[in-house]
N, C-alpha and C positions, 0 to 999 in steps of 0.2 A: 479537651474539646468535648462538648456534648454530642451524642450521636446524631441528633437532628440537625445541628449546625454543620457537622462534618459532612453528612450526606447531602445537605442542601448545597454546600460548596462544591462537592464532587459533581452534582447534577448541573450546577451553573456552568461548570467548565466542560463536562463530558458531553452534555446534550448537544450544544452547538458543534462540537467536534464530530459527534456521531452523525448529525445531520449533514455536515460538510462532507464527511467520508461517504455517507449514503448517496448524496447527490453526485459527488465526483465519480464514484464507481458506477453510477447509473449511466454515465456517458457510454461506457462499454456495453451495458445492458441494453440501452436503446439501440445501438448499432446491431447487436446480436438479435434482439427481439424483432426488429423490422426486417433485417436481412434474412431471418429464418423463413419468412414467407416466400422468399424467392426460390430457395432450394437448400438442402442440407449441405451441399458442396459450398454454397455461398456462406452459410453459417460457419462452417469449418475454416473457410479461407479468412474470414474476418477475425476469428479467434486466433488463427496462426499469425495474421498480420499484426496483432497487438503484442505478440510475444517480445519483440525487441523493445517496444515501449515499456513493457513491464519490467524488463531488465534495467533500462535506463532510469525509470521511475524509482526503482528500489535502490539503485546506486546513489542517486541524488538524495532520496529520502534518507538513506543510511548515513550519508555525510552530514545532512542537515540535523538529524537526530543526535549525531555526535556533537555537533555544535550546540544543540539544545541543552546538553548538560551544562555548558557554560552560560547559555542565555538564561536558563531558569535560575541558576545560582546567582548570577549577576542581578537578576530581577529581585531575588530575595535580599540581596545587599544594596538595592536601589542604585545600581551603577549603570546609568543609561549610556554613558560614553563608551564603555566596553561592550555593551549590548550592540551598539551600532557598528563597532569595529568587527565583532564576530559575524554580524549579519552581512556586511560587505565582503568579508573573507569567504563566507559560504557562497555568495553569488558568483564571485570570481571563479572559484573552483568548480561550481556546478556548470558554469558556461563552458569552461575548457573541456570538461568531460562530455557535455552534451553536443559539442561540435563534432566529436568523433562519431556519435550515434547518428547525427544528422547526415553526415557523409555516407555512412553505411546504408541508411534508409533511402537516401535520395539517389545514390549512384549504383548501389549493388543490391537492390531489393530482391531480385529473383534468386541470387546466390544465397541470401539469408533464408528465404522461404524453403529452399531445397534441403536445408538442414532438418526441417520439421516434418516434411511430408514427401512421399513418393508419387502422390497424385498430381499429374501435370496441371489439371484444371484448377485444383485448389491452390497450388503453388503460384500459378499465374494471377488468379484473383487476389490472393494474399499479397503478392508483390505490388499489384496496382494500388491496393489499400495503403500499404506501407509507404510507397513513394509519394502518394498524394498527401498523406498526413505527416510527412517527415518534418515539416516546419514546427510541429508541436514539440519536438525535442528542445528547441530553443526557447519556446514559451515556458516550458516546465523548469528550465534552468533558472528563471527568475521567480516564477510563481511559488515554487517549493521553499526557497529560503525566506521569502517575505511572509509566507503563510506560517512557517515554523517560528519566526520572530514574533508574529502577532499572537500566536498561541502561547509562546513562552512568557509573554507579558500579559497573559490572561485576557487578551482582546479576541476571544474566540468567536464572537458574533460576526465580526467583519468578514473573515473567510467564509463563514456559513452563508451569509447573504450573497456574497460574490459567486459562490459555487451554485447557488440556486439560479442566479441570472444565467450562468453558463449552461445549466441544465435545460432551462426553458429555450434558450437559443438552439441548443443541440436538438431538442425535441422538434422544434418548428422546421429547421432545415433538413433534418433527417426525413421527415414526412414529405417535404417538398422535393428534395434532390434524389432520394432513393426511388420514389414512385412517379415523379414528374407532375406534381400538383401545383396549382396556382400559377401556371405558366412557366414553371421551371422545367429544365430538361430532365428526362428519366436517366439517371446515371448509375442506379443500383449500388454496387459495392463502392465505386469511386464517390458516389454521392454521400454515402455514410462517412467516408474519410473527410470530405470537404466540410460536412456539417460539424464534425469534431474540431476541425481547424478553426472554424468560425467561433465555436464555443470557447476554445482555448485562448483565441485572440481577445475576446471580450474579457475573459477571466484575467488575463495578463494586464490589459488596460486598466480595469477597475482596481486591481491590486496595487499597481504603481500609483494610481491617483489617490487611493485611500491612505497610503503610507506617506507619500511625498508631497501631496497637494492639499493637505488639510491639517488641522491641529491634531497631531498624534505624537505620543512620547518618542516614537522612532524617527520622527522627522528632524532634519538638521542639514548642515552643509554636506555636499557630496564628498568633499575631501575627508570628512570624518568617517565615511564608510571604508575608505582605503588607507586608513592610518594604522593599520596593523603592523606590528614589528615582528622581528624574528622570534622573540620569546613567545608572543601570543600564538604565532603560526605553529611553532614547534609543539606547544601544549595542546592546541586544538587538533593538529594532525595526529598526535599520539593517541588521542581519544577517538577521533573520527575514523582513523584508518581501520579500526576493528569494527565499528558500526557499518562502515562502507563495505568492508569484506563480508560482514555478516549478511547484510541485505542483498549484496551482489551474488554471493554464492548460494544464498537461500533462494533467490529468484532464479539463478542459474540452475539449481537443483529442480525447481518446479518446471522450468523450461525443458530440462532434460527429461523429466517424467512425462511432460506433454508430448515430447518426441516419441517416447516409448508408447504412450497411449495412441498417438496418431498412426502408429504402424499396426495397431490391432485392426483398424478398419475405419472408413469414413463415417459410417453410421454410428458406431460405438463412440467415436471421438466426438461426433456432433452431440450425442447424449451427454458425454462428459462436459462439453463446452457449455451446454445449457445449465447443467447442475452446478458447475463451478461458478458460473456467472451469478446465479442466485445465491450460492453460498458466500460469494465475495461480498454481496450486499449485507448479509448478516455479520460477516466477520469485520467489515469496515465499520459498522455500527458498534459492534462490541469492543473492537480494539481501540475505540475512543477512550475506553477506560484506561488503556495503557498510556495514551497521551496525557490524560488527566493525572495519572500516577507520576509521570515524568515532571509535569508542571508543579504539582503540589509538593512532592517530595524534594525536588530540586530547590524550590523556594525555601523550604524548611532548612535544608542543608546550608544554603546561602546565608540564612539568618543565624547559622551556628547552632541550631536546635536539633541535634542528631537523635536524641531520644524521641522527640516528637516525630521526626522523619521515620523512624523505625515503626512506631505505633501506627502512623498513617499508612505505611506500606503493608503492615499486617492486616489492617482493615480492608484495604483495597484488594489484597490477594484473596481474602475470604469472599468479598463481594464478587470478584471475578468467577469464582467457583459456583456461586449461587446463580449469577446471571447466565453463565454458560449452560447450567442444567436447565434453566427455564427456556433458553433459546433452543436447546436440543429437542426439548419436548415440542415446542412450536414448529420447528422444522419438520419433525417426523409427522405431526398431525396434518400440516398444511402443504406438505411436499407435492401431492398430487394436484391440488388446486393451483399452486404457484406455477407449476410447470406447464399449465395450459396456455400460458401466454406465448409459448413457443410452438411453432408449427412443426411438430415432430411426428414421425411415423409411429404407429402403435408400439413397435419394437423399441424404437428410440425412446419413447415416453416411459416405458416400463424400466428400461436400463437407467435412465436419468433419475427416476424416482428411487431405485435401489441404491444408487450412488449417494443420493441425498440422505437416505437412512443411515448409511455408514458414517457420513460426516456428522449426522445428528448425535450418534452414540459417543463420538469423541469430542463433541463440542465443549463440554465443561473443561476438559484437560487442555484443549487447544487455546481457549480463552485465557485460562490461568497461566499457561506457558507464555502467551503473547504479552500479558501484563508484566510478567516477570522480566522478560527480555527487553521489550520496547519501552517499558516504564520504570520499574523499580531498579533494576541493575544499572540502566543508563543514567538515571537520576543521580546515582551515587558514583558514576564514573567507572563502574565495573564492566566496561565494555569488552575487555579482553576475555574474561571468563565466559560472558554471554556468547561472544562470537565463536570461540573454540567449541563450546557445547553444541551450538546449532550447526555449525559447519560439519563437524565430525559426524554427528548423528544423521544429518541429512545425506551426506555423501557416502558414508559407510554402511548405512542401513536402507534409507528410503530409495535412493536412486538405484542401487544394485537390485533391490527387490522388484522395482518397477520393470527393469529390463529383463530380469529373470522370468517374472510372471508373464510379461507381454510377448517377448521374443523367443524365449527358450521353452517355457512351459505352454505358451499360447493359451493362457487362461482368459475367461471373460473379464471385461474391464472392471466389473464390480468386485471381483475377487482380488484383482491386482490392487485396487484402491484400498481394500481392507488389509492386504499384506503391508502396504506402505505405511498404514496408520500405526503399526507397531512402534514406530519411532516416537510417537507422541507420548506414549506411556513411559518409556525410559527417560525422556526429557523431563517429564513432570517430577520424577523423584530426584533427579540430579539437581534441578533448580531449587526444589524444596530444601534440600540439604544446604545449598549455598545461601539461601535466604536466612535460615536459622543461624548460620555462623556469624552473620553481621559483618563479614569481611567486604561487602559491597558498598558500605557507607564511606565515602571519601569527600573531603572538602577540596574541590578542584581549582578554585579561583585565587587561592592564596598567592601573593606575589605578582599578580597581574594588574 
């Protein structure tokens, strides 16, 4: 492949995925940005309220990316029948999982919030947000598998446009329901939750219509979605159990660290909430390169072109390091400007900017690690190694350091975030060695 043709293809896939990720993650940004004008306690409560959604999202996302190994390789082999079987299998499993989270959020919201904070006011507001928005758990169970299937079949523009519609809906109803404009009641934190529900409902409806009610390669009889047999289920489970554990325990580790940060103080956690919300926008954009890696490399492997798959992976890994460096510079330069969208106190603003500087330094390694784990290794079905690496490093290094720094040493939150980032450096060198070995390249669809 010529360089120009290669990078054009990467851009054609990655840019819509990046925009979709940017818009989807902006739903939380909108909630945080508008609620921050109410109070720092309200900002902290919304950030705490979305923690359970983050865990569920990562579990469903993890299972779907495990399925994407097969979806992309089947797409390379032009096997639409098996793509639909894997898509249906992903939806069934995502719904079963999401029902558990729905029950927790709907019936036990205050108990969930008490895990994350000792502040009664923040816990009560977070519980109100969680209970109101709990139906989103069920929407996500369908949205994620369909979106993964569209991306795997290189129809990345459809999820992008749908996410944009959800963003506009969330923006409008956030403005109306949080502050009581255009004749709507002023519901504050509960209004932010209701706006997100409306946005997810629209996203769910449009996703179903675009896949099943129009001419689309994924369209077909409903029975074809549920025609998976024991062999397919066993193979997909074997691969997806590691991606699910990976994303679940990775999200759980981040949630545990949030709990540690939350005990430092409401003001410092509000600063962390603002900085991490902005950082997530950058990361969602940049990690689109991981999705592009999974799509492109998986298709090459499905075509039986392992040498091309390795060369594609090498170029994408190098591109991730370059993009991460550029993003880190931009974050450091514009951190102060970006954070002005939040209504933080002077001390909270300074702390949030310092945290963003820390993230900016580690941005190149973070993006390269993300592309390796969520893109390259998963495309080749090397999910076991990826999961073990991430889980062990997060839970043996990052989480203990967060609690030691926050609860035992009682350090400022910026120093604790810096301590936790040591794990990123170790992970980079472990993953680089695995990539060079070539052991991650596996043909997963043989015999299906």
